[in-house]
SEZAMI-870721 format. One record per residue (C-alpha): residue number from 1; y, x, z. Coordinates in pm, whole numbers, m for minus. Example, Ala and Ser with C-alpha at 12.3 -4.5 7.8 and 13.67 -1.06 7.14 Angstrom:
2
{1; {m450; 1230; 780}};
{2; {m106; 1367; 714}};
//
This chain:
683
{1; {13313; 14504; 2230}};
{2; {12985; 14382; 2357}};
{3; {13046; 14246; 2726}};
{4; {12792; 14461; 2853}};
{5; {12869; 14784; 2681}};
{6; {13049; 14918; 2992}};
{7; {12779; 14845; 3200}};
{8; {12521; 15046; 2976}};
{9; {12734; 15340; 2942}};
{10; {12799; 15352; 3317}};
{11; {12423; 15327; 3408}};
{12; {12356; 15608; 3108}};
{13; {12581; 15839; 3307}};
{14; {12413; 15741; 3646}};
{15; {12069; 15837; 3474}};
{16; {12183; 16133; 3317}};
{17; {12367; 16260; 3639}};
{18; {12262; 16075; 3954}};
{19; {11902; 15964; 3873}};
{20; {11723; 15701; 4114}};
{21; {11407; 15594; 4206}};
{22; {11291; 15257; 4111}};
{23; {11357; 15104; 4469}};
{24; {11690; 15256; 4514}};
{25; {11763; 15163; 4146}};
{26; {11688; 14784; 4270}};
{27; {11889; 14817; 4580}};
{28; {12211; 14971; 4406}};
{29; {12161; 14650; 4171}};
{30; {12173; 14427; 4465}};
{31; {12471; 14600; 4624}};
{32; {12648; 14575; 4284}};
{33; {12543; 14257; 4260}};
{34; {12737; 14153; 4595}};
{35; {13043; 14369; 4437}};
{36; {13020; 14118; 4174}};
{37; {13077; 13815; 4348}};
{38; {13396; 13961; 4517}};
{39; {13496; 14064; 4141}};
{40; {13424; 13723; 4013}};
{41; {13613; 13544; 4314}};
{42; {13937; 13800; 4239}};
{43; {13918; 13698; 3885}};
{44; {13934; 13351; 3937}};
{45; {14246; 13378; 4177}};
{46; {14373; 13587; 3868}};
{47; {14321; 13336; 3629}};
{48; {14479; 13066; 3836}};
{49; {14785; 13235; 3947}};
{50; {14798; 13588; 3757}};
{51; {14818; 13756; 4102}};
{52; {14573; 14036; 4248}};
{53; {14453; 13885; 4575}};
{54; {14429; 14150; 4839}};
{55; {14286; 13869; 5088}};
{56; {13996; 13783; 4894}};
{57; {13743; 13963; 5151}};
{58; {13940; 13800; 5441}};
{59; {13881; 13418; 5299}};
{60; {13511; 13507; 5372}};
{61; {13500; 13725; 5686}};
{62; {13640; 13469; 5917}};
{63; {13395; 13177; 5845}};
{64; {13140; 13480; 5868}};
{65; {13253; 13531; 6223}};
{66; {13240; 13163; 6291}};
{67; {12877; 13143; 6141}};
{68; {12745; 13464; 6353}};
{69; {12908; 13297; 6657}};
{70; {12765; 12973; 6638}};
{71; {12391; 13135; 6574}};
{72; {12415; 13434; 6834}};
{73; {12610; 13277; 7102}};
{74; {12585; 12903; 7088}};
{75; {12224; 12915; 6936}};
{76; {12273; 12701; 6632}};
{77; {11980; 12708; 6386}};
{78; {12083; 12966; 6156}};
{79; {12088; 12718; 5853}};
{80; {12357; 12476; 6061}};
{81; {12549; 12808; 6167}};
{82; {12519; 12911; 5742}};
{83; {12638; 12580; 5651}};
{84; {12923; 12571; 5871}};
{85; {13041; 12903; 5759}};
{86; {13005; 12779; 5335}};
{87; {13199; 12457; 5441}};
{88; {13444; 12676; 5628}};
{89; {13503; 12903; 5355}};
{90; {13597; 12599; 5092}};
{91; {13824; 12461; 5347}};
{92; {14015; 12773; 5427}};
{93; {14069; 12846; 5068}};
{94; {14220; 12545; 5003}};
{95; {14444; 12531; 5312}};
{96; {14554; 12866; 5198}};
{97; {14654; 12797; 4869}};
{98; {14819; 12479; 4989}};
{99; {15049; 12639; 5269}};
{100; {15084; 12979; 5134}};
{101; {15016; 13032; 4771}};
{102; {15183; 12718; 4638}};
{103; {15465; 12842; 4853}};
{104; {15538; 13118; 4604}};
{105; {15460; 12909; 4295}};
{106; {15777; 13046; 4150}};
{107; {15804; 13360; 4314}};
{108; {15761; 13702; 4087}};
{109; {15419; 13823; 4107}};
{110; {15547; 14116; 4320}};
{111; {15622; 13869; 4625}};
{112; {15311; 13671; 4567}};
{113; {15093; 13997; 4568}};
{114; {15272; 14119; 4915}};
{115; {15209; 13753; 5031}};
{116; {14848; 13805; 4989}};
{117; {14867; 14121; 5160}};
{118; {15073; 13963; 5479}};
{119; {14753; 13699; 5413}};
{120; {14488; 13951; 5444}};
{121; {14614; 14063; 5811}};
{122; {14659; 13690; 5944}};
{123; {14338; 13635; 5826}};
{124; {14166; 13933; 5966}};
{125; {14344; 13908; 6300}};
{126; {14176; 13540; 6313}};
{127; {13831; 13728; 6234}};
{128; {13904; 13996; 6533}};
{129; {14046; 13699; 6789}};
{130; {13802; 13424; 6710}};
{131; {13501; 13576; 6936}};
{132; {13720; 13581; 7234}};
{133; {13712; 13176; 7213}};
{134; {13303; 13240; 7242}};
{135; {13340; 13439; 7545}};
{136; {13278; 13782; 7317}};
{137; {13530; 14086; 7376}};
{138; {13533; 14237; 7017}};
{139; {13416; 14140; 6692}};
{140; {13203; 14431; 6682}};
{141; {12979; 14276; 6927}};
{142; {12900; 14021; 6640}};
{143; {12570; 14081; 6430}};
{144; {12369; 13835; 6195}};
{145; {11999; 13714; 6264}};
{146; {11735; 13695; 6012}};
{147; {11648; 13342; 5945}};
{148; {11258; 13464; 5901}};
{149; {11072; 13764; 5865}};
{150; {11032; 13937; 5505}};
{151; {10940; 14302; 5438}};
{152; {10848; 14444; 5083}};
{153; {10858; 14801; 4949}};
{154; {10938; 14939; 4587}};
{155; {10901; 15325; 4564}};
{156; {10916; 15392; 4922}};
{157; {11223; 15204; 4986}};
{158; {11196; 14901; 5208}};
{159; {11333; 14531; 5161}};
{160; {11392; 14302; 5420}};
{161; {11509; 13963; 5450}};
{162; {11893; 13964; 5378}};
{163; {11777; 14153; 5018}};
{164; {11551; 13867; 4917}};
{165; {11850; 13627; 4993}};
{166; {12052; 13854; 4792}};
{167; {11787; 13820; 4502}};
{168; {11808; 13476; 4495}};
{169; {12170; 13370; 4572}};
{170; {12354; 13634; 4349}};
{171; {12201; 13520; 4004}};
{172; {12236; 13154; 4134}};
{173; {12603; 13172; 4225}};
{174; {12680; 13382; 3897}};
{175; {12522; 13095; 3668}};
{176; {12660; 12818; 3873}};
{177; {13009; 12957; 3822}};
{178; {12942; 13044; 3442}};
{179; {12806; 12668; 3392}};
{180; {13108; 12549; 3620}};
{181; {13370; 12681; 3383}};
{182; {13180; 12667; 3043}};
{183; {13014; 12293; 3097}};
{184; {13222; 12079; 3270}};
{185; {13577; 11926; 3236}};
{186; {13712; 12093; 3565}};
{187; {13597; 12431; 3432}};
{188; {13775; 12370; 3063}};
{189; {14052; 12253; 3253}};
{190; {14047; 12581; 3456}};
{191; {14027; 12784; 3132}};
{192; {14323; 12607; 2960}};
{193; {14544; 12625; 3264}};
{194; {14483; 13009; 3283}};
{195; {14596; 13056; 2922}};
{196; {14914; 12863; 2963}};
{197; {14974; 12652; 3274}};
{198; {15281; 12508; 3145}};
{199; {15107; 12380; 2806}};
{200; {14810; 12251; 3021}};
{201; {15053; 12045; 3276}};
{202; {15228; 11909; 2951}};
{203; {14878; 11802; 2840}};
{204; {14838; 11618; 3169}};
{205; {14588; 11871; 3343}};
{206; {14664; 11874; 3689}};
{207; {14727; 12260; 3741}};
{208; {14836; 12248; 4109}};
{209; {14497; 12032; 4201}};
{210; {14279; 12308; 3993}};
{211; {14444; 12600; 4176}};
{212; {14330; 12469; 4491}};
{213; {13993; 12410; 4378}};
{214; {14003; 12771; 4193}};
{215; {14119; 12929; 4591}};
{216; {13800; 12704; 4731}};
{217; {13552; 12865; 4507}};
{218; {13698; 13188; 4553}};
{219; {13676; 13165; 4936}};
{220; {13311; 13049; 4880}};
{221; {13211; 13333; 4683}};
{222; {13351; 13578; 4928}};
{223; {13171; 13446; 5209}};
{224; {12832; 13459; 5011}};
{225; {12905; 13832; 4928}};
{226; {13041; 13933; 5289}};
{227; {12766; 13742; 5455}};
{228; {12509; 13902; 5246}};
{229; {12677; 14256; 5276}};
{230; {12656; 14206; 5641}};
{231; {12292; 14163; 5653}};
{232; {12183; 14372; 5356}};
{233; {12333; 14708; 5460}};
{234; {12314; 14859; 5828}};
{235; {12593; 14750; 6050}};
{236; {12738; 14402; 6213}};
{237; {12900; 14102; 6068}};
{238; {13253; 14317; 6131}};
{239; {13192; 14504; 5868}};
{240; {13306; 14282; 5612}};
{241; {13412; 14439; 5307}};
{242; {13577; 14776; 5318}};
{243; {13856; 14910; 5089}};
{244; {13580; 15126; 4916}};
{245; {13435; 14795; 4822}};
{246; {13786; 14665; 4682}};
{247; {13804; 14974; 4518}};
{248; {13462; 14900; 4318}};
{249; {13579; 14551; 4245}};
{250; {13899; 14638; 4126}};
{251; {13742; 14882; 3860}};
{252; {13526; 14605; 3757}};
{253; {13789; 14390; 3699}};
{254; {14041; 14652; 3513}};
{255; {13727; 14697; 3266}};
{256; {13679; 14351; 3235}};
{257; {14033; 14293; 3147}};
{258; {14081; 14062; 3472}};
{259; {13954; 13754; 3298}};
{260; {13617; 13845; 3079}};
{261; {13365; 13722; 3374}};
{262; {13055; 13841; 3206}};
{263; {13197; 14213; 3163}};
{264; {13326; 14209; 3532}};
{265; {12998; 14083; 3668}};
{266; {12818; 14349; 3481}};
{267; {13019; 14635; 3529}};
{268; {13024; 14557; 3938}};
{269; {12660; 14556; 3913}};
{270; {12642; 14887; 3703}};
{271; {12894; 15035; 3976}};
{272; {12689; 14946; 4259}};
{273; {12399; 15131; 4107}};
{274; {12621; 15453; 3998}};
{275; {12740; 15409; 4384}};
{276; {12391; 15465; 4551}};
{277; {12319; 15726; 4285}};
{278; {12614; 15951; 4390}};
{279; {12519; 15918; 4748}};
{280; {12179; 16015; 4710}};
{281; {12238; 16310; 4488}};
{282; {12558; 16456; 4633}};
{283; {12641; 16606; 4979}};
{284; {12826; 16267; 5073}};
{285; {12844; 15910; 4927}};
{286; {13248; 15967; 4987}};
{287; {13226; 16126; 4645}};
{288; {13194; 15790; 4472}};
{289; {13573; 15752; 4505}};
{290; {13691; 16036; 4278}};
{291; {13364; 15932; 4023}};
{292; {13535; 15600; 4051}};
{293; {13892; 15715; 3993}};
{294; {13770; 15916; 3675}};
{295; {13598; 15594; 3548}};
{296; {13913; 15417; 3602}};
{297; {14107; 15666; 3402}};
{298; {13867; 15660; 3148}};
{299; {13870; 15277; 3099}};
{300; {14248; 15280; 3091}};
{301; {14274; 15576; 2792}};
{302; {14048; 15336; 2583}};
{303; {14216; 15030; 2699}};
{304; {14551; 15129; 2566}};
{305; {14388; 15156; 2206}};
{306; {14328; 14801; 2234}};
{307; {14638; 14692; 2463}};
{308; {14688; 14296; 2416}};
{309; {15026; 14112; 2411}};
{310; {14954; 13949; 2757}};
{311; {14894; 14286; 2923}};
{312; {15233; 14421; 2820}};
{313; {15397; 14094; 2920}};
{314; {15207; 14056; 3242}};
{315; {15330; 14439; 3340}};
{316; {15693; 14323; 3269}};
{317; {15683; 14021; 3547}};
{318; {15593; 14306; 3812}};
{319; {15948; 14287; 3955}};
{320; {16149; 14239; 4238}};
{321; {16294; 13882; 4279}};
{322; {16644; 14009; 4337}};
{323; {16877; 14289; 4251}};
{324; {17161; 14428; 4445}};
{325; {17498; 14507; 4280}};
{326; {17813; 14667; 4464}};
{327; {18117; 14458; 4551}};
{328; {18359; 14449; 4286}};
{329; {18638; 14726; 4329}};
{330; {18909; 14461; 4341}};
{331; {18704; 14305; 4675}};
{332; {18606; 14674; 4828}};
{333; {18978; 14749; 4848}};
{334; {19095; 14487; 5063}};
{335; {19174; 14625; 5412}};
{336; {18948; 14421; 5602}};
{337; {18657; 14484; 5377}};
{338; {18724; 14879; 5393}};
{339; {18793; 14868; 5773}};
{340; {18431; 14693; 5828}};
{341; {18261; 14921; 5598}};
{342; {18402; 15232; 5727}};
{343; {18351; 15092; 6105}};
{344; {18005; 15022; 6019}};
{345; {17924; 15312; 5875}};
{346; {18049; 15530; 6183}};
{347; {17900; 15319; 6430}};
{348; {17540; 15355; 6258}};
{349; {17614; 15747; 6245}};
{350; {17704; 15744; 6601}};
{351; {17392; 15580; 6738}};
{352; {17210; 15770; 6521}};
{353; {17352; 16078; 6628}};
{354; {17326; 15953; 7019}};
{355; {17005; 15779; 7004}};
{356; {16764; 16060; 7095}};
{357; {16961; 16161; 7410}};
{358; {16933; 15834; 7526}};
{359; {16530; 15775; 7485}};
{360; {16231; 15968; 7659}};
{361; {16052; 16237; 7472}};
{362; {15781; 15983; 7355}};
{363; {16042; 15732; 7210}};
{364; {16208; 16030; 7059}};
{365; {15867; 16099; 6827}};
{366; {15858; 15714; 6747}};
{367; {16209; 15726; 6614}};
{368; {16112; 16042; 6431}};
{369; {15818; 15870; 6290}};
{370; {16026; 15573; 6192}};
{371; {16272; 15787; 5994}};
{372; {15971; 15949; 5804}};
{373; {15830; 15609; 5718}};
{374; {16177; 15509; 5612}};
{375; {16179; 15802; 5378}};
{376; {15844; 15698; 5231}};
{377; {15954; 15357; 5202}};
{378; {16246; 15499; 4985}};
{379; {15996; 15630; 4725}};
{380; {15875; 15285; 4690}};
{381; {16238; 15164; 4621}};
{382; {16270; 15410; 4344}};
{383; {15953; 15337; 4160}};
{384; {15911; 14934; 4201}};
{385; {16250; 14836; 4301}};
{386; {16461; 15062; 4015}};
{387; {16205; 15130; 3765}};
{388; {16000; 14832; 3822}};
{389; {15651; 15019; 3836}};
{390; {15367; 14901; 4107}};
{391; {15234; 15171; 4318}};
{392; {14972; 15119; 4568}};
{393; {14870; 15461; 4627}};
{394; {15224; 15647; 4786}};
{395; {14999; 15751; 5090}};
{396; {14818; 16007; 4832}};
{397; {15128; 16198; 4764}};
{398; {15234; 16157; 5128}};
{399; {14922; 16305; 5231}};
{400; {14944; 16575; 4953}};
{401; {15289; 16664; 5079}};
{402; {15157; 16679; 5469}};
{403; {14877; 16922; 5368}};
{404; {15063; 17103; 5169}};
{405; {15375; 17146; 5378}};
{406; {15154; 17233; 5689}};
{407; {14988; 17527; 5461}};
{408; {15303; 17677; 5367}};
{409; {15448; 17716; 5716}};
{410; {15162; 17814; 5907}};
{411; {14954; 18000; 5670}};
{412; {15203; 18142; 5421}};
{413; {15496; 18180; 5670}};
{414; {15750; 17987; 5443}};
{415; {16079; 17840; 5605}};
{416; {16060; 17446; 5660}};
{417; {16313; 17417; 5358}};
{418; {16108; 17597; 5126}};
{419; {15816; 17418; 5245}};
{420; {16011; 17053; 5153}};
{421; {16088; 17208; 4809}};
{422; {15719; 17308; 4731}};
{423; {15609; 16955; 4882}};
{424; {15865; 16795; 4670}};
{425; {15752; 16952; 4346}};
{426; {15374; 16919; 4404}};
{427; {15448; 16548; 4470}};
{428; {15637; 16494; 4163}};
{429; {15373; 16669; 3943}};
{430; {15100; 16465; 4083}};
{431; {15290; 16158; 4059}};
{432; {15328; 16218; 3679}};
{433; {14958; 16277; 3616}};
{434; {14850; 15959; 3815}};
{435; {15089; 15742; 3619}};
{436; {15014; 15897; 3261}};
{437; {14691; 15678; 3203}};
{438; {14848; 15331; 3285}};
{439; {15181; 15436; 3191}};
{440; {15222; 15181; 2867}};
{441; {15052; 14850; 3059}};
{442; {15196; 14958; 3401}};
{443; {15214; 14662; 3628}};
{444; {14851; 14573; 3784}};
{445; {14681; 14867; 3589}};
{446; {14909; 15125; 3737}};
{447; {14863; 14961; 4073}};
{448; {14466; 14986; 4057}};
{449; {14508; 15365; 3899}};
{450; {14739; 15472; 4177}};
{451; {14500; 15296; 4445}};
{452; {14176; 15463; 4330}};
{453; {14364; 15793; 4321}};
{454; {14525; 15738; 4685}};
{455; {14105; 15647; 4797}};
{456; {13991; 15971; 4574}};
{457; {14260; 16175; 4735}};
{458; {14205; 16090; 5118}};
{459; {13835; 16070; 5079}};
{460; {13768; 16395; 4899}};
{461; {14029; 16609; 4739}};
{462; {14199; 16649; 5107}};
{463; {13872; 16575; 5314}};
{464; {13807; 16893; 5501}};
{465; {13442; 16812; 5501}};
{466; {13424; 16938; 5121}};
{467; {13451; 17275; 5012}};
{468; {13714; 17141; 4730}};
{469; {13940; 17094; 5042}};
{470; {13889; 17435; 5247}};
{471; {14245; 17502; 5196}};
{472; {14369; 17208; 5408}};
{473; {14515; 17343; 5726}};
{474; {14322; 17238; 6078}};
{475; {14442; 17234; 6430}};
{476; {14801; 17265; 6557}};
{477; {15097; 17299; 6320}};
{478; {15356; 17467; 6494}};
{479; {15756; 17411; 6391}};
{480; {15878; 17751; 6268}};
{481; {16276; 17854; 6340}};
{482; {16478; 17669; 6097}};
{483; {16616; 17935; 5814}};
{484; {16451; 18172; 6084}};
{485; {16732; 18116; 6363}};
{486; {16709; 17718; 6481}};
{487; {16456; 17692; 6706}};
{488; {16277; 17322; 6634}};
{489; {16018; 17307; 6943}};
{490; {16271; 17046; 7095}};
{491; {16173; 16652; 6968}};
{492; {16559; 16629; 6979}};
{493; {16632; 16935; 6739}};
{494; {16357; 16799; 6492}};
{495; {16490; 16452; 6523}};
{496; {16785; 16573; 6341}};
{497; {16645; 16782; 6107}};
{498; {16435; 16473; 5969}};
{499; {16753; 16257; 6012}};
{500; {16929; 16489; 5778}};
{501; {16663; 16466; 5529}};
{502; {16683; 16127; 5531}};
{503; {17056; 16150; 5475}};
{504; {17031; 16373; 5198}};
{505; {16798; 16172; 5022}};
{506; {16985; 15852; 5054}};
{507; {17293; 16019; 4923}};
{508; {17132; 16168; 4643}};
{509; {16949; 15847; 4563}};
{510; {17329; 15676; 4535}};
{511; {17411; 15927; 4335}};
{512; {17131; 15886; 4074}};
{513; {17172; 15511; 4104}};
{514; {17524; 15511; 3973}};
{515; {17428; 15802; 3688}};
{516; {17316; 15744; 3362}};
{517; {16931; 15827; 3465}};
{518; {16960; 15529; 3735}};
{519; {17128; 15278; 3478}};
{520; {16856; 15353; 3235}};
{521; {16570; 15291; 3496}};
{522; {16701; 14960; 3555}};
{523; {16756; 14874; 3192}};
{524; {16382; 14965; 3131}};
{525; {16308; 14748; 3416}};
{526; {16496; 14474; 3293}};
{527; {16429; 14451; 2945}};
{528; {16251; 14754; 2769}};
{529; {16294; 14661; 2424}};
{530; {16661; 14625; 2461}};
{531; {16670; 14996; 2594}};
{532; {16486; 15120; 2353}};
{533; {16725; 14971; 2101}};
{534; {17005; 15212; 2307}};
{535; {16803; 15505; 2214}};
{536; {16645; 15484; 2572}};
{537; {16310; 15642; 2596}};
{538; {16093; 15425; 2837}};
{539; {15849; 15704; 2864}};
{540; {16065; 15951; 2989}};
{541; {16249; 15712; 3215}};
{542; {15960; 15597; 3371}};
{543; {15795; 15990; 3413}};
{544; {16107; 16039; 3619}};
{545; {16066; 15780; 3817}};
{546; {15710; 15860; 3863}};
{547; {15823; 16227; 3967}};
{548; {16123; 16119; 4190}};
{549; {15876; 15852; 4388}};
{550; {15636; 16139; 4426}};
{551; {15863; 16379; 4525}};
{552; {16014; 16189; 4791}};
{553; {15695; 16095; 4929}};
{554; {15552; 16445; 4955}};
{555; {15863; 16546; 5158}};
{556; {15802; 16258; 5382}};
{557; {15473; 16385; 5437}};
{558; {15578; 16736; 5471}};
{559; {15805; 16616; 5767}};
{560; {15549; 16394; 5927}};
{561; {15262; 16695; 5979}};
{562; {15556; 16880; 6145}};
{563; {15671; 16588; 6385}};
{564; {15311; 16512; 6475}};
{565; {15218; 16890; 6506}};
{566; {14876; 16853; 6300}};
{567; {14709; 16674; 6036}};
{568; {14551; 16304; 6203}};
{569; {14330; 16098; 5961}};
{570; {14526; 15781; 6089}};
{571; {14857; 15801; 5911}};
{572; {14655; 15901; 5587}};
{573; {14406; 15611; 5575}};
{574; {14377; 15399; 5275}};
{575; {14497; 15095; 5437}};
{576; {14811; 15244; 5500}};
{577; {14895; 15210; 5115}};
{578; {14928; 14845; 5134}};
{579; {15115; 14882; 5459}};
{580; {15373; 15095; 5336}};
{581; {15400; 14881; 4992}};
{582; {15449; 14569; 5231}};
{583; {15697; 14739; 5427}};
{584; {15926; 14823; 5138}};
{585; {15915; 14496; 4987}};
{586; {15965; 14307; 5346}};
{587; {16274; 14552; 5411}};
{588; {16411; 14459; 5042}};
{589; {16263; 14668; 4797}};
{590; {16576; 14689; 4538}};
{591; {16802; 14854; 4805}};
{592; {16747; 15189; 5028}};
{593; {16904; 14991; 5306}};
{594; {16587; 14770; 5280}};
{595; {16332; 15084; 5356}};
{596; {16476; 15149; 5677}};
{597; {16481; 14768; 5785}};
{598; {16112; 14738; 5662}};
{599; {15984; 15050; 5862}};
{600; {16172; 14946; 6171}};
{601; {16013; 14583; 6156}};
{602; {15631; 14705; 6038}};
{603; {15632; 15029; 6243}};
{604; {15777; 14836; 6529}};
{605; {15505; 14605; 6560}};
{606; {15274; 14861; 6573}};
{607; {15415; 15047; 6863}};
{608; {15479; 14737; 7099}};
{609; {15181; 14515; 7032}};
{610; {14779; 14552; 7088}};
{611; {14578; 14634; 6760}};
{612; {14462; 14234; 6704}};
{613; {14826; 14102; 6797}};
{614; {14974; 14373; 6570}};
{615; {14775; 14230; 6268}};
{616; {14871; 13870; 6352}};
{617; {15242; 13971; 6411}};
{618; {15270; 14164; 6079}};
{619; {15128; 13923; 5876}};
{620; {15283; 13610; 5978}};
{621; {15613; 13802; 5984}};
{622; {15564; 13937; 5660}};
{623; {15472; 13568; 5504}};
{624; {15784; 13414; 5678}};
{625; {16031; 13675; 5589}};
{626; {15904; 13643; 5198}};
{627; {15944; 13277; 5232}};
{628; {16293; 13252; 5416}};
{629; {16449; 13573; 5223}};
{630; {16249; 13670; 4858}};
{631; {16498; 13985; 4863}};
{632; {16353; 14101; 5203}};
{633; {16560; 14194; 5496}};
{634; {16779; 14390; 5321}};
{635; {16866; 14135; 5103}};
{636; {16927; 13882; 5385}};
{637; {17175; 14107; 5552}};
{638; {17352; 14161; 5189}};
{639; {17372; 13789; 5193}};
{640; {17522; 13756; 5514}};
{641; {17757; 14059; 5431}};
{642; {17891; 13871; 5092}};
{643; {17943; 13553; 5291}};
{644; {18187; 13714; 5499}};
{645; {18350; 13893; 5224}};
{646; {18393; 13565; 5021}};
{647; {18579; 13405; 5346}};
{648; {18757; 13741; 5343}};
{649; {18869; 13670; 4936}};
{650; {18930; 13338; 5011}};
{651; {19194; 13415; 5258}};
{652; {19347; 13678; 5012}};
{653; {19339; 13417; 4751}};
{654; {19050; 13533; 4553}};
{655; {18744; 13377; 4403}};
{656; {18481; 13585; 4474}};
{657; {18173; 13358; 4446}};
{658; {17816; 13544; 4391}};
{659; {17963; 13889; 4421}};
{660; {17663; 14102; 4506}};
{661; {17274; 13968; 4474}};
{662; {17192; 13828; 4107}};
{663; {16828; 13685; 4012}};
{664; {16712; 13926; 3773}};
{665; {16705; 13777; 3426}};
{666; {17015; 13603; 3484}};
{667; {17261; 13633; 3231}};
{668; {17539; 13798; 3396}};
{669; {17783; 14065; 3251}};
{670; {17619; 14380; 3336}};
{671; {17955; 14553; 3526}};
{672; {17969; 14228; 3787}};
{673; {18145; 13907; 3815}};
{674; {18515; 13912; 3735}};
{675; {18723; 13877; 4031}};
{676; {19023; 13641; 3963}};
{677; {19298; 13451; 4145}};
{678; {19225; 13107; 4272}};
{679; {19554; 12984; 4111}};
{680; {19659; 13077; 3783}};
{681; {19948; 13287; 3760}};
{682; {20245; 13105; 3522}};
{683; {20452; 13334; 3317}};
//
């Protein structure tokens, strides 16, 4: 396929359905050109580390704020301040690669991707806090100044200084990147390392040094894109790059197979024109999100026919770093182990039951919210930890369950139990529909598809500003009596309802995990071809995981809307998709207990810290947890448990080394290690 054919097809659709004047068309090309710089930077880091870098925009935002502060507060010349920003972005990219990315060099890409989410929060916090060093209270007060005055009109649309800079800089940056990759020794080495880092290293290519160069270049492209976008579009330097721009870059990356730079760049430009066209010809620019979701779905359907081996191999590498197995029966029957297990369960149950009576009303509300997010994280455990599929769109099913659950109890007069059941069915159906286009490739492609669906859902399908979402309930959503008899007006009583649902789901998941369905999920995750050799349908197993995950997320949404008593936009913001995914991985995506620990950590930072320090704490905490305990907080707790069990077994004369947590891919017996006496028994 010709590299510019996707871009031409998108422009043809735009001209047919969303026509533009000449001036707006040029404006769309400039907006798309800035998106292309974002996409090209993300493609570079993908070439280098095979990871989707969610911190790419923030690599440029912090140097942007620095440059803006130098020019507006300290009065530096525009050229000097911008030069400091350029140099700062190069240095920041190198520091990030050396201090963070290189630490995860041998980690699964699932962990590295979550590390970029933590890095994104850390960099964003630094950008928010940086103006305080210059005596400014908030980053929203920072604005860019124009180095000179320029004004030019095309078809009634007026272009100003930063538009002229964009016309000059965007093509120069793209051409310079192409020359670097194709005409220089560094570029050839980068391309060779992208194809096979091990082979390139054996031929003497300094792979690690090249990765540092790549991250510096990516940060430079990010700074250019953020800087020009802040000057080109209305707003301040704090605008940076939104999740909507990230979706456009991801769409271009997916259509360009993540590595075809010409296709990525031209597609991003075409998507910019389409964005302006949709905004000018429809009732709201938010309609671009569902349009992009359709573009991504079509691209995936066409892509499945020409899937490359590297795509399938990449999909198989998106898995957790550790898996969890139960204790062997011989150890579980030890008196001290049984007593500790029963005592621990009784202690947890006692704390959960007594807790609402020890807290104030507002803290009971927070406890209810924590349980709801633990339930939401369980949906990620099922899909990612057990099935090996990555979803960045759980908030879409969460929001769907909230809207449908509120509608069922307020307008349809259904009992809460029926509302939960209805939300679960709707979430399961929606998850299967969303997962179908990327079912064959999975991994990164499923992540992009679900993220696009989440943006389309929150910005359009469930947005009450549009006629399609007129059914979404508004105003207060009261709690009807449970089963028509039990009054739920008390926060404490509803706490017990949420706790009961969470316990019921945990017990159900435990049964599924030990059933044939659960074993089939793990088998497909670990080795799809081997599972198919035993007559296991990978498609059916994955659809089952999708349905189960979507059902749990929708049930959590139904509970939240009744906990809060109404629909609030904050819990369903697109950024929450990444936050929920981080919760699950930080807690331990392989174990249901990790979902509770992850929700406790992330939600705890939100409750007790101001916004800017929330980002700093959660970002640094995510990186610290993943560096110390790749299996998450749940994996760390299980390791401590195993150390204690090993000590108990040693006193009983049993050898129990490596009893529970094992690396994925390790050649261990499926039933777990044997437990043998330390001394041979004579006949």
